[in-house]
C-alpha positions as a printed NumPy array, in Angstrom:
array([[160.922, -26.361,  -8.146],
       [161.927, -23.768,  -6.168],
       [159.407, -20.663,  -5.571],
       [160.046, -17.874,  -7.489],
       [159.652, -14.348,  -6.265],
       [156.818, -12.48 ,  -6.526],
       [158.025, -10.123,  -8.966],
       [159.28 , -12.822, -11.056],
       [155.937, -14.405, -11.355],
       [154.413, -11.013, -12.223],
       [156.696,  -9.685, -14.805],
       [159.272, -12.055, -15.987],
       [157.186, -12.464, -19.993],
       [157.037,  -8.89 , -19.678],
       [160.378,  -7.262, -20.774],
       [159.795, -10.082, -24.05 ],
       [158.9  ,  -8.912, -27.097],
       [156.598,  -6.049, -27.425],
       [155.521,  -6.661, -23.623],
       [155.005,  -4.101, -20.978],
       [154.796,  -0.482, -21.658],
       [155.845,   2.309, -24.174],
       [159.295,   4.475, -23.237],
       [157.618,   7.377, -24.577],
       [153.501,   7.812, -23.138],
       [153.864,   4.507, -21.426],
       [151.018,   3.567, -22.492],
       [149.748,  -0.113, -22.072],
       [150.353,  -2.726, -24.684],
       [148.255,  -5.619, -24.796],
       [149.017,  -9.175, -23.346],
       [146.981, -11.612, -20.745],
       [146.578, -10.569, -17.56 ],
       [146.74 , -12.699, -14.425],
       [143.195, -13.112, -13.733],
       [141.967, -10.051, -14.332],
       [139.581,  -7.854, -12.203],
       [137.74 , -10.723, -10.608],
       [137.247, -14.238,  -9.761],
       [137.028, -16.464, -12.752],
       [138.186, -19.292, -14.5  ],
       [140.087, -18.111, -16.898],
       [141.746, -14.816, -16.055],
       [140.574, -11.664, -17.806],
       [142.545,  -9.897, -20.566],
       [145.197,  -7.178, -19.337],
       [146.594,  -4.221, -21.467],
       [148.944,  -2.385, -19.12 ],
       [151.557,  -5.478, -19.211],
       [151.003,  -5.642, -15.521],
       [150.537,  -9.659, -15.458],
       [151.221, -12.82 , -17.373],
       [148.509, -15.323, -18.157],
       [146.844, -17.22 , -14.716],
       [144.489, -18.593, -13.4  ],
       [141.292, -19.444, -11.729],
       [141.057, -15.424, -11.093],
       [144.335, -15.151,  -9.32 ],
       [144.111, -11.307, -10.46 ],
       [144.827,  -8.652,  -7.87 ],
       [140.961,  -7.384,  -7.814],
       [139.681,  -7.502,  -3.645],
       [135.792,  -7.84 ,  -3.435],
       [135.914,  -4.189,  -2.907],
       [133.047,  -3.426,  -0.259],
       [131.753,  -0.498,   1.503],
       [134.453,   1.625,   2.953],
       [134.648,   0.261,   6.661],
       [133.91 ,   3.81 ,   8.751],
       [137.206,   3.112,  11.59 ],
       [135.506,   5.251,  13.927],
       [133.859,   8.809,  14.399],
       [136.048,  12.106,  13.088],
       [136.937,  13.977,  15.101],
       [136.275,  18.145,  15.19 ],
       [139.961,  19.933,  15.731],
       [140.01 ,  23.581,  16.632],
       [142.196,  24.025,  13.309],
       [138.358,  22.996,  11.187],
       [138.253,  20.296,   8.718],
       [141.357,  21.131,   7.038],
       [144.344,  18.994,   6.665],
       [146.552,  21.934,   7.978],
       [145.987,  23.236,  11.135],
       [145.973,  26.973,  11.82 ],
       [149.641,  27.907,  11.346],
       [150.723,  24.011,  11.756],
       [152.602,  24.664,   8.694],
       [156.014,  27.453,   8.022],
       [156.69 ,  28.511,   5.058],
       [159.615,  27.977,   3.31 ],
       [162.449,  29.311,   4.962],
       [160.17 ,  29.826,   8.222],
       [159.825,  29.025,  11.922],
       [157.83 ,  26.323,  13.651],
       [154.271,  27.585,  13.104],
       [151.827,  26.878,  16.027],
       [149.062,  24.188,  14.969],
       [146.035,  24.366,  17.149],
       [143.697,  21.771,  14.884],
       [145.052,  20.357,  11.58 ],
       [144.546,  16.831,  10.698],
       [140.817,  16.684,  11.214],
       [140.845,  15.045,  14.496],
       [140.935,  16.615,  17.716],
       [144.355,  18.304,  18.584],
       [145.759,  16.906,  15.212],
       [148.554,  16.369,  13.181],
       [150.413,  19.496,  13.599],
       [150.172,  20.802,  17.356],
       [152.023,  23.684,  19.039],
       [155.198,  24.256,  17.579],
       [154.151,  22.342,  14.401],
       [155.903,  20.975,  11.683],
       [157.622,  23.378,   8.691],
       [158.374,  22.686,   5.411],
       [161.557,  22.904,   3.553],
       [164.035,  25.471,   4.629],
       [162.451,  25.988,   7.797],
       [164.929,  26.233,  11.056],
       [162.482,  24.865,  13.671],
       [161.193,  21.4  ,  11.895],
       [162.325,  18.463,  10.051],
       [164.63 ,  15.846,  11.141],
       [168.007,  16.387,   9.155],
       [170.146,  13.365,   7.88 ],
       [173.675,  12.837,   8.527],
       [174.383,  14.378,   5.029],
       [173.713,  17.7  ,   5.871],
       [176.204,  19.894,   5.421],
       [177.466,  17.721,   2.714],
       [178.302,  20.574,   0.34 ],
       [180.041,  18.735,  -2.218],
       [177.262,  16.328,  -2.947],
       [175.862,  16.73 ,  -6.51 ],
       [172.97 ,  18.368,  -8.558],
       [170.821,  17.659, -11.197],
       [170.26 ,  14.318, -12.576],
       [172.892,  10.924, -11.809],
       [172.563,   7.528, -13.015],
       [173.633,   5.837,  -9.781],
       [174.854,   2.387,  -8.954],
       [173.736,   0.634,  -5.103],
       [174.589,  -3.079,  -4.261],
       [171.523,  -4.686,  -3.036],
       [172.065,  -8.087,  -1.983],
       [175.389,  -9.044,  -4.037],
       [173.582,  -7.341,  -7.001],
       [173.89 ,  -3.992,  -8.72 ],
       [171.055,  -2.098,  -8.716],
       [170.231,   1.334, -10.738],
       [168.382,   4.387, -10.162],
       [167.757,   8.035, -11.391],
       [168.727,  10.557,  -8.694],
       [167.522,  13.792,  -9.505],
       [168.988,  16.944,  -6.824],
       [167.69 ,  20.373,  -8.035],
       [169.432,  23.447,  -8.519],
       [168.611,  25.631,  -5.513],
       [169.28 ,  22.504,  -2.942],
       [170.803,  24.428,  -0.15 ],
       [172.774,  21.203,   1.935],
       [172.251,  23.129,   5.451],
       [168.461,  22.962,   5.295],
       [166.101,  19.174,   4.999],
       [164.771,  18.473,   1.941],
       [161.996,  16.365,   1.195],
       [162.619,  13.065,  -0.479],
       [160.576,  11.697,  -3.45 ],
       [160.363,   7.991,  -4.389],
       [158.844,   7.476,  -7.764],
       [158.27 ,   3.951,  -9.436],
       [158.235,   3.05 , -12.621],
       [155.642,   0.937, -14.428],
       [155.762,  -2.379, -15.099],
       [158.653,  -2.571, -18.1  ],
       [159.394,   1.039, -18.012],
       [162.697,   2.357, -16.163],
       [163.178,   5.313, -14.202],
       [164.352,   7.553, -17.091],
       [160.871,   6.638, -18.748],
       [159.015,   7.619, -15.7  ],
       [160.699,  11.109, -14.716],
       [159.319,  12.23 , -18.156],
       [155.786,  10.759, -18.131],
       [155.232,  11.757, -14.501],
       [156.588,  15.99 , -14.535],
       [157.169,  15.657, -11.096],
       [159.941,  18.229, -10.965],
       [158.213,  20.758, -12.789],
       [155.571,  20.761, -10.091],
       [157.926,  20.279,  -6.922],
       [161.054,  23.134,  -8.58 ],
       [163.281,  23.14 ,  -5.568],
       [161.39 ,  21.403,  -3.205],
       [161.975,  18.132,  -3.047],
       [165.062,  15.575,  -3.764],
       [163.557,  12.441,  -6.299],
       [164.699,   9.44 ,  -6.8  ],
       [163.587,   6.994,  -9.679],
       [164.631,   3.435,  -8.86 ],
       [165.191,   0.383, -11.716],
       [163.482,  -3.054, -11.048],
       [164.205,  -5.845, -11.72 ],
       [162.977,  -7.543, -15.407],
       [160.98 ,  -4.043, -15.253],
       [158.972,  -4.91 , -12.141],
       [158.662,  -4.749,  -8.56 ],
       [159.653,  -7.485,  -5.692],
       [156.375,  -6.302,  -3.48 ],
       [156.721,  -8.951,  -0.554],
       [157.13 ,  -7.905,   2.546],
       [160.909,  -8.93 ,   2.872],
       [161.311,  -8.663,  -0.607],
       [164.4  ,  -7.426,  -2.905],
       [163.156,  -3.895,  -3.308],
       [161.994,  -3.538,  -0.177],
       [165.551,  -3.821,   0.699],
       [166.261,  -2.106,  -2.612],
       [163.993,   1.184,  -0.854],
       [166.024,   0.514,   2.708],
       [169.545,   1.138,   0.756],
       [168.658,   3.905,  -1.322],
       [166.734,   5.648,   1.681],
       [170.176,   5.186,   3.36 ],
       [172.82 ,   5.734,   1.133],
       [170.83 ,   9.292,  -0.293],
       [170.539,  10.792,   3.309],
       [174.398,   9.708,   3.992],
       [175.188,  12.026,   1.111],
       [172.362,  14.722,   1.116],
       [170.406,  16.928,   3.652],
       [166.891,  14.819,   3.722],
       [164.203,  15.61 ,   5.762],
       [163.556,  12.218,   7.12 ],
       [160.666,  13.03 ,   8.327],
       [159.56 ,  13.382,   5.175],
       [159.673,  10.801,   2.733],
       [157.321,  10.308,   0.127],
       [156.204,   7.634,  -2.583],
       [154.228,   7.534,  -5.881],
       [154.156,   5.811,  -8.698],
       [152.019,   4.769, -11.97 ],
       [150.302,   1.226, -12.474],
       [153.09 ,  -0.85 , -10.901],
       [154.887,   1.699,  -9.395],
       [151.227,   2.009,  -8.137],
       [151.088,  -1.315,  -6.927],
       [154.836,  -0.786,  -5.482],
       [153.511,   2.677,  -3.579],
       [150.748,   0.57 ,  -1.299],
       [153.22 ,  -2.39 ,  -0.808],
       [155.992,  -0.112,   0.475],
       [153.867,   2.161,   2.581],
       [151.819,  -1.392,   3.892],
       [155.559,  -2.593,   4.852],
       [157.017,   0.021,   5.684],
       [154.928,   2.837,   7.159],
       [156.22 ,   3.983,   9.197],
       [159.361,   5.097,   6.808],
       [156.987,   6.79 ,   4.746],
       [155.327,  10.693,   5.725],
       [152.981,  10.172,   2.508],
       [152.321,   8.424,  -0.446],
       [150.14 ,   8.604,  -4.028],
       [149.584,   5.407,  -5.967],
       [148.017,   6.302,  -9.279],
       [146.469,   3.156, -11.052],
       [147.241,   1.24 ,  -8.579],
       [146.087,  -1.7  ,  -5.993],
       [147.506,  -4.61 ,  -4.093],
       [148.98 ,  -8.03 ,  -5.549],
       [146.954, -10.284,  -2.837],
       [144.312,  -8.18 ,  -2.34 ],
       [142.264,  -7.782,   0.674],
       [145.08 ,  -7.436,   3.599],
       [145.622,  -5.545,   6.702],
       [148.274,  -2.36 ,   6.992],
       [149.639,  -2.076,  10.6  ],
       [150.96 ,   1.629,  10.014],
       [148.41 ,   4.57 ,   9.202],
       [149.736,   6.556,   6.236],
       [148.54 ,   9.738,   4.686],
       [147.374,   8.545,   1.566],
       [146.398,  10.387,  -1.966],
       [145.157,   8.136,  -4.301],
       [144.21 ,   8.715,  -8.132],
       [141.94 ,   5.608,  -9.993],
       [139.689,   5.894, -13.788],
       [136.97 ,   4.422, -13.114],
       [136.905,   2.584, -16.364],
       [140.697,   1.253, -16.101],
       [140.852,  -1.66 , -18.433],
       [144.215,  -2.85 , -16.81 ],
       [144.033,  -2.667, -12.882],
       [140.51 ,  -2.465, -12.676],
       [138.801,   0.512, -10.532],
       [137.379,  -2.204,  -8.415],
       [140.601,  -3.34 ,  -7.373],
       [141.532,  -0.081,  -6.92 ],
       [138.41 ,   0.358,  -4.102],
       [139.783,  -1.989,  -2.767],
       [143.528,  -1.185,  -1.486],
       [141.262,   2.465,  -0.744],
       [139.321,   0.536,   1.456],
       [142.183,  -0.816,   3.286],
       [143.188,   2.795,   3.85 ],
       [140.556,   4.117,   4.627],
       [140.26 ,   1.064,   7.648],
       [144.024,   1.329,   8.207],
       [143.997,   5.359,   8.462],
       [140.481,   5.738,  10.567],
       [138.28 ,   7.073,   7.989],
       [134.796,   7.413,   8.218],
       [132.237,   7.073,   4.707],
       [131.855,  10.662,   4.881],
       [134.048,  13.113,   2.248],
       [134.485,  16.315,   1.288],
       [135.201,  18.108,  -1.372],
       [138.592,  18.906,  -2.214],
       [141.241,  19.791,  -5.271],
       [141.853,  18.861,  -7.451],
       [137.881,  18.802,  -8.746],
       [138.336,  14.957,  -8.887],
       [139.389,  14.895,  -5.352],
       [137.152,  13.832,  -2.629],
       [138.755,  13.339,   1.655],
       [137.58 ,  11.14 ,   3.731],
       [137.307,  12.364,   7.232],
       [139.911,  10.203,   9.539],
       [141.389,  10.259,  12.928],
       [144.558,   8.538,  12.358],
       [146.124,  10.058,   8.936],
       [144.62 ,  11.671,   5.859],
       [142.823,  10.286,   2.76 ],
       [142.095,  11.394,  -0.491],
       [140.466,   9.87 ,  -3.657],
       [140.708,  10.791,  -7.057],
       [138.596,   9.291,  -9.862],
       [139.286,  11.016, -13.58 ],
       [138.006,   8.626, -16.181],
       [141.375,   8.896, -18.836],
       [141.768,   5.295, -18.312],
       [144.973,   3.581, -17.326],
       [146.87 ,   6.751, -17.527],
       [149.004,   9.426, -15.482],
       [146.277,  11.945, -15.272],
       [147.225,  15.513, -16.302],
       [146.256,  16.421, -12.602],
       [148.153,  13.993, -10.568],
       [151.998,  15.665, -10.975],
       [150.706,  18.907,  -9.207],
       [148.34 ,  16.861,  -7.009],
       [150.695,  14.5  ,  -6.013],
       [153.049,  17.392,  -4.583],
       [150.41 ,  19.43 ,  -3.299],
       [149.124,  16.5  ,  -0.71 ],
       [152.506,  16.156,  -0.497],
       [153.968,  19.735,   0.819],
       [150.842,  20.265,   2.899],
       [152.046,  17.223,   5.101]])
């Protein structure tokens, strides 16, 4: 019998009957999960439609453990903040002059630092810059991936200027949901305003193939290429976020396509394959509920610990905003860890928090 792709193994039964997430609020509906959050002989019961029945505790929970120190933090001239002095110009401005920045000495924003949307001295313009005929607003589109038509919803703000590089955010849906449903649930557009293009891909069978060379990694590659041909994407500011299975996809994307991402923000996510090593430091803004019954808190902590190691972070933290979050001291890329008690949801602080983090990079 041929080996089934990972997305099929984990999601093929989710779209039948009442499995998966509700179309209105994406609240998980009960079904049996793969192994659950810890090793066991029969697996635990998941509520979010994230996993099918399994044995032997084959769930995504890693062993967790204490965060790897990853070396001592440096002390940049810009202090302990993410952005150094003058490191990021305001919208429409010229490049700033940063002397510190991303916690480590000589941080991310150096002299002539990164500009934000509309800056005259920063960003990496995509081939689509100058294409004034490209449509704005929300569009339902199709692209061919490995011989199969794949669908996605693309949102381009009305204030989009085809001459100024703009960030691009990939927003991945949860199991059994769709891009259109996640657009309503995540509420990213009120937070981003005219500041970003957002793409909401649709998975196969309501889920994602998170393997390194799987079909949905190719989906990401082709979407990034296609959107960049039509729009003035800032190719140095491509981001990923998502909730539940969308958070798992964001973790996997950052691990396997880290060189293409400026930052990512998984919400109630983890890794399917538990402990692993990711080659590229990527700024991370991670949200997890301490009482999540679907994707266990331990598996969220295990994913966080992978990024603490990858990004060269110590175990020391400092308070940050929103109040649910702390920032680790890191030498390679920032990690922010946010804990809430709302269960398996996209919490109310996430929309603004995701965009504030992406905007700071």
